[in-house]
N, C-alpha and C positions, 0 to 999 in steps of 0.2 A: 504494500500500500504506500503510495507516494506521500511524502510529508509536505509537499508544496501546496499552499493554500490557493484557492481560486476566489474571485470576487464574491461569488454566490455564498460561499461558506463564511466569508468574513462578514457579509451583510447579515446572514442568519444569526451568527454568534453575537453580533452587536444588538440585534433586535431582542434576542433572548436575554442578554445582559440588561437591557433597559427595562423590559417587561418584568423580569424577576427582581430588579432593583426596586421597583414600585411595590411589588408583592412583599418583598422582604421588609420594607418600611411598614406596611400594613400589619405584618405579623409582629413587628416590634411592639406596636400598640396592643395587639391581641395578647401577646405575652405579658405585657404590663398588667392587663386586666386579670389574667390568670394568676399572676403573682399576688395581686391584691386580694383575690378570692382565697388563695391558699395560705396567705400570711397568718391569719388568725389561728390556723391549725399548726403553725410552726413549719409549714412546708413551702414558704415563700420562694426559696431558691429553685424549686422545681417548676415554677411557673414558666420559665423559659426553657428549662432542660427538656421537658416533654415534647416541645415543638422545635428544638434546636436544629434538627435535621433539615427542616425546610430551608435553612440558610445555606445549605450545601447543594441544593437540588439543581441549580442551574449548571453547576460544574458537571454533574452526572449526565444531565440531559444533553448538554452541548457536546460533551465527549462521546457519548453513545451515538449521537446522530452523525457527527462530523468525522470522528475518529482520526484526529490529527494531533501531533504533539503540541501542547500548549493550550488546547481547547478548554480544558477544565480550569486551568489557572487564569487565563485571560478573561473568560466569561465571568468568573467569580469576582475578578478585580473590577470589571466593568459594572457589575451589579452593585458592588460596594461603593464605587465612585458615584453612581447614580443616586444611591441613598443619601450620600453626603450632599450632593447638588440640590436635591429636593427637600433638604432640611432635616436629616436625621439628627436626633438629640445626641447621638454618639459622637458626632463631629468627625473631623478628618482622620482621626486615628482608626476609624472604621475601615479605611482603605487598606491599612496594614492588616487588619483582621481578615479582610476579604482575600488578600494575597496569601496569607497563611492557610486559610481554609482551602483555597484553590490548590496550593502546594500539596496539602494533605491528600486531596483526591488525585491530583496529577501524579503523585509518587507511585500510586498503585498501577495506573495505566502505564507509566514509564517502566515499571518492573516487568510488564508483559511486552515491552517494546512497542506499545500501542497496537498490539495485535489481538488482544483478547478482550471481548466486551460481553462476556456471559453474565448471567444474573449474579453469580458468585463474585465476580470481579467488581461489578457495579455496587454490590452490597459492601464489599471490602473497601471500596473507594469512599463510600459514605461514612464508614466507620473510621477510616484513616483521617478524613477531614475532621471528624469529631475529636479524635485524639490530638491532632495538631491544634485545633481550636481550644481544646481544654488546657493544654500546656500553656498556650498564650494567655488564656483566661486566668491561669494561676498567677501570672505576673501582674496582670492589669486589674483584676477584680477582687483581690484580697482573699482568695480561697484559703490561704494559709492560716487565716484567722478562724476558720471553721473547724469543726471536729472532724477527725479522720473518718468516722463512720458516715457523716453527712457528705463529705467530699467524695468518698468512694461510691456512695449511692448516686450522687449527681453524675459522676463519671459513667457509671453503668447505664443510667437513664439516657445520657447523651449518646452513648454508643448505640443503644437500641434505636433511638430516634434517628441517628445517622443512617443506620441500616434500613429502617423502614421508610422514613419520610424522604430521604435522599436517594438511597439505592433502589428500593422496590418501587416507590411511588414515581421516582424519576424514570425508571424503565417502563412502567405502566403508561405514563403520559406520552413518552416517546413512541411506544408501540401503537398507541391509539392514533397518534398523528400519522405514523407510517401507514397504518391500515387505511387511512383516507386517501392515500396517494400523494399528499402534498410534499412528501419528503423524497419523491422518486429521484431527484437529482443529487441526493446525498448518500453517503455510505450506507446508512441504515435502510433507506428506501430501496437502494439497489439490492441489499441483502433480502429484504422482504419480497422483492420482485423475483429474485432467483428461487426463493423457497416456493412461491406460488407456481412458478414454471416447472419445478421439480415434481410438485404434487400433481400437476396437470398431465405430466408426461408418463 
């Protein structure tokens, strides 16, 4: 598979980055609401953890559809930048967060030399993004002040969220798009077309 990008792929990646940048910001406020609901029960930190995987999903979707080196990292960085530009309370530091999350997902695809996009790999990419983001969060969010039990539970929940909301949901959304035929010019769409032809023959 060639690593050279064409204009169509660049445009799609940019569109996905912008769309999910807006979605990410909406989920920031949704997570805030969850945290407020859970705080009286002593579970406030989990308000964001249960949905954290959604902030990795564009890296999974873009990489799965386009299948080129850098797709996960760049799309996640674009999404983070869009959040900052439209007024995320997190501020410019969010761009660094996006880069780190994108690197987490990209690392898994890089380990396969950008050749393997099975469900297992997509799930692992979502979990890797969760690990990278959690380590970054340790330094910027004061996790060290929390109990070991709570931090461990938060880490596990984020891993699961990364696997489900980024890995599995990202694959599902991409497959549904491919099934409509709108991705026929991209790697995933071509794979779906080949599978249909094999079944028909």
